[in-house]
C-alpha positions as CSV (number, residue, x, y, z in Angstrom):
1,M,14.8,19.4,-8.4
2,G,13.3,16.0,-8.1
3,S,13.3,13.4,-10.8
4,I,9.6,13.6,-11.3
5,L,9.3,17.4,-10.8
6,A,9.4,18.1,-14.5
7,A,6.6,15.7,-15.0
8,V,4.6,17.5,-12.4
9,L,5.4,20.9,-13.9
10,V,4.3,20.1,-17.4
11,L,1.2,18.3,-16.3
12,C,0.2,21.3,-14.2
13,A,1.4,23.9,-16.6
14,P,-1.0,26.1,-18.6
15,R,-1.7,24.7,-22.0
16,G,-1.4,26.4,-25.3
17,H,2.2,27.3,-25.4
18,S,4.2,24.4,-26.7
19,Q,2.8,21.4,-28.6
20,V,1.2,19.1,-26.0
21,P,0.0,15.5,-26.6
22,P,-3.7,14.6,-25.8
23,R,-4.0,15.0,-22.0
24,D,-5.4,11.6,-21.2
25,E,-2.9,9.7,-23.3
26,F,-0.1,11.9,-22.0
27,D,-1.1,11.4,-18.4
28,A,-1.4,7.6,-18.7
29,T,1.9,7.2,-20.5
30,T,3.7,9.5,-18.0
31,R,2.3,7.7,-15.0
32,Q,3.2,4.3,-16.4
33,G,6.7,5.4,-17.3
34,I,7.2,6.9,-13.9
35,D,6.2,3.7,-12.1
36,H,8.5,1.7,-14.4
37,V,11.4,4.1,-13.5
38,Y,10.9,3.7,-9.7
39,N,10.6,-0.1,-10.1
40,L,14.0,0.0,-12.0
41,E,12.2,-1.4,-15.1
42,F,14.3,0.8,-17.4
43,E,13.5,-0.9,-20.7
44,Q,9.8,-0.5,-20.1
45,A,10.3,3.1,-19.0
46,E,12.3,3.9,-22.1
47,H,9.6,2.4,-24.3
48,D,7.0,4.7,-22.6
49,F,9.0,7.8,-22.9
50,R,9.9,7.2,-26.5
51,L,6.2,7.1,-27.2
52,L,6.1,10.6,-25.7
53,V,8.8,11.7,-28.1
54,Q,6.9,10.1,-31.1
55,M,3.7,11.9,-30.0
56,A,5.4,15.3,-29.8
57,P,9.0,15.4,-31.0
58,D,9.4,19.1,-30.3
59,H,8.0,18.8,-26.8
60,P,10.6,18.4,-24.0
61,A,8.7,15.8,-22.0
62,G,9.8,12.6,-23.6
63,H,13.4,13.8,-23.9
64,F,13.6,14.7,-20.3
65,F,12.1,11.5,-19.0
66,L,14.5,9.5,-21.2
67,A,17.3,11.3,-19.4
68,M,15.7,10.4,-16.0
69,V,16.0,6.7,-16.8
70,D,19.8,7.2,-16.9
71,W,19.6,9.3,-13.7
72,W,18.2,6.2,-11.9
73,R,20.9,4.0,-13.5
74,I,23.3,6.4,-11.9
75,A,21.5,6.7,-8.6
76,I,21.4,3.0,-7.8
77,D,25.2,2.8,-8.1
78,L,26.7,6.2,-7.6
79,E,30.3,4.9,-7.7
80,N,29.8,3.8,-11.3
81,E,30.3,6.8,-13.6
82,Q,29.7,5.0,-16.9
83,Y,26.4,6.8,-17.6
84,D,27.5,10.3,-16.6
85,R,28.5,11.6,-20.0
86,R,25.4,10.2,-21.7
87,F,23.3,11.8,-18.9
88,F,24.8,15.2,-19.3
89,D,24.5,15.0,-23.1
90,S,20.8,14.1,-22.7
91,L,20.2,17.0,-20.4
92,D,21.9,19.3,-22.9
93,H,19.5,18.0,-25.6
94,V,16.6,18.8,-23.3
95,I,17.8,22.3,-22.9
96,D,18.3,22.7,-26.6
97,V,14.7,21.5,-27.2
98,C,13.5,24.0,-24.6
99,D,15.5,26.8,-26.0
100,A,14.1,26.2,-29.5
101,L,10.6,26.7,-28.0
102,L,11.7,29.8,-26.0
103,D,13.1,31.4,-29.1
104,K,9.6,31.3,-30.5
105,N,7.9,32.3,-27.3
106,P,10.0,33.5,-24.3
107,D,7.0,32.9,-22.0
108,D,6.5,29.2,-23.0
109,V,5.9,27.9,-19.5
110,T,6.4,24.3,-20.3
111,A,9.8,24.9,-21.9
112,I,10.8,27.0,-18.8
113,F,9.8,24.2,-16.5
114,F,11.7,21.5,-18.3
115,K,14.8,23.6,-18.8
116,G,14.8,24.2,-15.0
117,G,14.5,20.5,-14.4
118,A,17.4,19.7,-16.7
119,I,19.7,22.4,-15.2
120,G,18.7,21.2,-11.7
121,F,19.6,17.6,-12.5
122,E,23.0,18.7,-13.9
123,G,23.7,20.4,-10.6
124,R,22.6,17.4,-8.6
125,L,25.0,15.0,-10.3
126,R,27.8,17.7,-10.2
127,F,27.3,17.8,-6.5
128,H,27.6,14.0,-6.2
129,R,30.8,14.2,-8.2
130,N,32.2,16.8,-5.8
131,D,32.1,19.6,-8.4
132,Y,30.6,22.0,-6.0
133,L,31.2,25.2,-8.0
134,A,29.4,23.8,-11.1
135,A,26.6,22.4,-8.8
136,A,26.1,25.8,-7.2
137,N,26.1,27.5,-10.5
138,A,23.4,25.1,-11.8
139,G,21.4,25.8,-8.7
140,R,21.7,29.6,-9.3
141,K,20.4,29.2,-12.8
142,A,17.6,26.8,-11.9
143,L,16.2,28.8,-8.9
144,P,14.3,31.5,-11.0
145,L,12.5,28.7,-12.8
146,V,11.5,27.0,-9.5
147,Q,10.2,30.4,-8.3
148,S,8.3,30.8,-11.5
149,A,6.6,27.5,-11.0
150,S,5.5,28.5,-7.5
151,S,4.2,31.9,-8.6
152,L,2.1,30.3,-11.4
153,D,0.2,28.1,-9.0
154,P,1.3,28.5,-5.3
155,S,-1.5,26.2,-4.0
156,N,-0.6,23.3,-6.2
157,C,0.8,20.5,-4.0
158,D,2.8,19.0,-6.8
159,I,4.8,22.2,-7.5
160,L,5.5,22.4,-3.7
161,L,8.1,19.6,-4.4
162,G,10.5,22.1,-6.0
163,T,9.9,25.0,-3.6
164,G,10.1,22.6,-0.6
165,M,13.4,21.2,-1.7
166,Y,14.8,24.6,-2.3
167,N,13.6,26.0,1.1
168,Y,15.0,23.1,3.0
169,Y,18.4,22.6,1.4
170,A,19.1,26.3,0.9
171,D,18.8,26.6,4.7
172,V,20.6,23.3,5.7
173,I,23.4,22.8,3.1
174,P,25.5,25.9,4.1
175,K,25.3,24.7,7.8
176,E,26.2,21.1,7.0
177,Y,28.9,22.0,4.4
178,P,30.4,25.3,5.3
179,F,32.8,25.2,2.4
180,V,29.8,25.5,0.1
181,K,28.6,28.8,1.7
182,P,30.8,31.2,-0.4
183,L,29.4,29.6,-3.5
184,I,25.8,30.5,-2.7
185,L,26.2,33.9,-1.3
186,F,23.9,35.4,-3.9
187,I,21.1,32.8,-3.6
188,P,18.2,33.7,-1.3
189,A,18.1,32.1,2.1
190,G,15.9,29.1,2.7
191,D,13.6,28.1,5.5
192,K,13.9,24.4,6.5
193,Q,10.7,24.3,8.5
194,K,8.8,25.7,5.6
195,G,10.5,23.3,3.3
196,I,9.5,20.3,5.4
197,E,5.9,21.6,5.5
198,Q,5.9,22.0,1.7
199,L,7.4,18.6,1.1
200,T,4.9,17.0,3.5
201,R,2.0,18.5,1.6
202,A,3.5,17.3,-1.7
203,S,4.0,13.8,-0.3
204,E,0.5,13.5,1.2
205,Q,-1.5,15.4,-1.4
206,G,0.5,15.5,-4.6
207,K,-1.0,14.0,-7.7
208,Y,2.2,13.3,-9.5
209,A,5.0,14.3,-7.2
210,A,4.0,12.3,-4.1
211,V,6.6,9.5,-4.5
212,E,9.5,11.9,-5.2
213,A,8.5,14.2,-2.3
214,T,8.2,11.2,0.0
215,Y,11.7,10.0,-1.0
216,F,13.3,13.4,-0.3
217,L,11.4,13.8,2.9
218,M,12.6,10.4,4.1
219,Q,16.2,11.4,3.4
220,I,15.8,14.7,5.2
221,Y,14.5,13.0,8.3
222,Y,17.2,10.3,8.2
223,Y,20.3,12.4,7.4
224,Y,19.6,15.8,8.7
225,E,16.7,15.8,11.2
226,K,17.7,12.5,12.8
227,D,14.0,11.6,13.3
228,Y,14.4,8.0,12.5
229,R,10.8,7.0,13.3
230,K,9.4,9.3,10.7
231,A,12.1,8.3,8.2
232,L,11.2,4.6,8.8
233,A,7.5,5.2,8.2
234,L,8.3,6.8,4.8
235,A,10.9,4.2,3.9
236,A,8.4,1.4,4.6
237,K,5.8,3.2,2.5
238,L,8.2,3.5,-0.5
239,H,9.4,-0.1,-0.2
240,D,5.9,-1.4,0.0
241,R,4.9,0.4,-3.2
242,F,8.2,-0.3,-5.1
243,P,9.6,-3.5,-3.6
244,T,12.2,-4.0,-6.3
245,N,13.8,-0.5,-5.9
246,T,17.1,-1.1,-4.2
247,L,17.5,2.4,-2.8
248,F,14.1,2.2,-1.0
249,H,15.0,-1.3,0.2
250,R,18.3,-0.2,1.7
251,Y,16.9,2.9,3.3
252,L,14.3,0.7,5.0
253,G,17.1,-1.4,6.5
254,R,19.1,1.6,7.5
255,C,16.1,3.2,9.3
256,L,15.5,-0.1,11.1
257,V,19.1,-0.1,12.3
258,S,18.6,3.5,13.6
259,V,15.6,2.4,15.7
260,D,17.4,-0.8,17.0
261,D,14.9,-3.3,15.5
262,W,17.5,-5.9,14.9
263,V,15.1,-8.8,14.1
264,A,13.7,-6.7,11.2
265,V,17.2,-5.6,10.3
266,R,18.3,-9.2,9.8
267,S,15.2,-9.9,7.7
268,V,15.7,-6.9,5.4
269,F,19.4,-7.3,4.9
270,T,19.2,-11.0,4.4
271,A,16.8,-10.3,1.5
272,I,19.1,-7.6,0.1
273,R,22.1,-10.0,0.2
274,E,20.0,-12.7,-1.5
275,R,19.0,-10.3,-4.3
276,A,22.6,-9.2,-4.7
277,D,23.7,-12.9,-5.0
278,Q,20.9,-13.3,-7.6
279,G,22.2,-10.3,-9.6
280,M,18.9,-8.4,-9.4
281,R,19.1,-4.9,-11.0
282,G,20.4,-2.3,-8.5
283,Y,21.6,-4.9,-6.0
284,A,25.3,-4.5,-6.8
285,A,28.3,-5.5,-4.8
286,S,27.9,-2.3,-2.7
287,S,24.5,-3.6,-1.7
288,R,25.9,-6.9,-0.6
289,R,28.7,-5.2,1.3
290,E,26.2,-3.1,3.2
291,A,24.1,-6.2,3.9
292,E,27.1,-8.1,5.4
293,Y,28.0,-5.2,7.7
294,Y,24.5,-4.8,9.1
295,L,24.0,-8.5,9.4
296,G,27.1,-8.5,11.5
297,M,25.7,-5.7,13.5
298,A,22.5,-7.6,14.1
299,D,24.4,-10.6,15.4
300,M,26.6,-8.4,17.6
301,M,23.7,-6.4,19.1
302,E,21.9,-9.6,19.9
303,G,24.9,-10.9,21.8
304,K,26.3,-13.3,19.1
305,P,29.8,-11.8,18.4
306,N,31.2,-15.1,17.0
307,E,28.4,-15.2,14.4
308,A,29.0,-11.5,13.6
309,L,32.7,-11.9,12.8
310,P,32.4,-13.7,9.4
311,H,30.0,-10.9,8.2
312,F,32.6,-8.2,9.2
313,Y,35.4,-10.2,7.5
314,Q,33.3,-10.4,4.3
315,C,32.5,-6.7,4.5
316,D,36.2,-5.8,4.9
317,A,37.1,-8.1,2.0
318,M,34.6,-6.5,-0.3
319,C,35.8,-3.0,0.7
320,R,39.2,-3.9,-0.6
321,E,37.7,-4.6,-4.0
322,L,35.3,-1.6,-4.0
323,D,37.2,1.2,-2.3
324,K,39.1,2.7,-5.2
325,E,39.8,6.1,-3.5
326,G,40.8,5.1,0.0
327,A,39.1,3.3,2.9
328,S,35.3,3.8,2.9
329,G,33.2,4.2,6.0
330,F,32.2,0.5,5.8
331,M,35.9,-0.5,5.9
332,A,36.6,1.7,8.9
333,M,33.6,0.5,10.8
334,A,34.0,-3.2,9.8
335,N,37.6,-3.1,11.1
336,L,36.5,-1.4,14.3
337,K,33.8,-4.0,14.9
338,I,36.3,-6.8,14.2
339,G,38.5,-5.3,16.9
340,M,35.6,-5.1,19.3
341,V,34.7,-8.8,18.7
342,Y,38.4,-9.7,19.4
343,D,38.1,-7.8,22.7
344,I,35.0,-9.8,23.6
345,Q,36.8,-13.0,22.7
346,G,39.7,-12.0,24.9
347,K,42.1,-11.6,22.0
348,R,43.5,-8.3,23.1
349,E,46.6,-8.2,20.8
350,L,44.5,-8.8,17.7
351,A,42.0,-6.2,18.9
352,V,44.7,-3.6,19.4
353,A,46.0,-4.3,15.9
354,Q,42.6,-3.7,14.5
355,Y,42.1,-0.4,16.3
356,K,45.5,0.8,15.0
357,K,44.3,0.0,11.5
358,V,41.2,2.1,12.0
359,L,43.4,5.1,13.1
360,E,45.1,4.9,9.7
361,M,41.8,5.3,7.9
362,K,39.7,8.4,7.4
363,D,37.4,9.1,10.4
364,Y,33.9,8.0,9.8
365,N,31.0,8.4,12.2
366,G,33.3,8.6,15.2
367,S,35.4,5.5,14.3
368,E,38.7,7.3,15.2
369,A,37.4,8.3,18.7
370,Q,36.1,4.8,19.3
371,A,39.3,3.1,18.2
372,T,41.3,5.5,20.5
373,E,39.0,4.7,23.4
374,F,39.3,1.0,22.9
375,L,43.0,1.1,22.6
376,Q,43.1,2.6,26.1
377,S,40.5,0.3,27.5
378,P,39.1,-3.0,26.0
379,Y,35.6,-2.9,24.5
380,R,32.9,-4.5,26.7
381,Q,30.1,-6.3,25.1
382,E,26.8,-4.4,24.7
383,V,23.6,-6.2,23.9
384,R,20.5,-4.3,22.7
385,S,17.9,-6.7,21.3
386,R,14.2,-6.2,21.0
């Protein structure tokens, strides 16, 4: 479930079950806090969500949103696990608050919604941490709650975020990750086209869920559908609205790479590198490493291999600091590109040494096949500028 889905659910939920703050004040505080979260203004967001807790200590809203602040602390730097335990503890607290309400009234819709959101987010982080069994179990427990949301108001475009995500990923994930399939045998099948349609409606017509739906839809088009033009339009929309969000910024750059707009790629990743150097929140070393790689790619694709080489060297050097569990995709691809530049420069022995290095690393995006090909026959320069 999306990070704003619980906000959507409680704002759309029938009133009169659990204690609810005044609607106007609740809406305004929620909207403001959500914007702060997406802008990575965590201190301001925490202030807003603590106000929700003060207004209604027994209501799960403020507690859930406070947990979501930590979710975004995690999301902008997934390799950093320092917030994991606190995040899981916060979700457990949300579930406890919901269970207390459900003990009084098993049909408390708001409590059901927030409990589903908490369980869903536990599964989401478990998946990122490669604990697939726990992630699948969380999804199994959250699914009935998503279905309840849909049955309560099937025409509500905000609630379509949850059903759309489920329909898409329940269809796609077993195909993309076959090893997950045995874990979800008892979960109803999804429908990816229906999921895309639901997410599109939530993105375009949602009152509270539009940003989160747009974010997931952009990722779907980028990673799974390979429709980079659509992904680019959504990434640009997100970055324009939340210009300090590093994830939206980096996705904008990645989408530009995918459509071969190397002038724009250079502009975006130069800005990302500068923000990383300035220490802006979210623009960690991993952001700078990515920027160096794509700045090298921009140089290379515009026929400037000599200028590209220092970027790939820097990317490789940063990988040696950041890659704690073996060579990353950036390390494999940077070393491959270094070999390709050496071939362009006529330094065949150095190029061969680089390709052999790549073959010792985990295959990433065809790096092994390319290294094997260029070992057999030197790389010939390719220029694709706009």
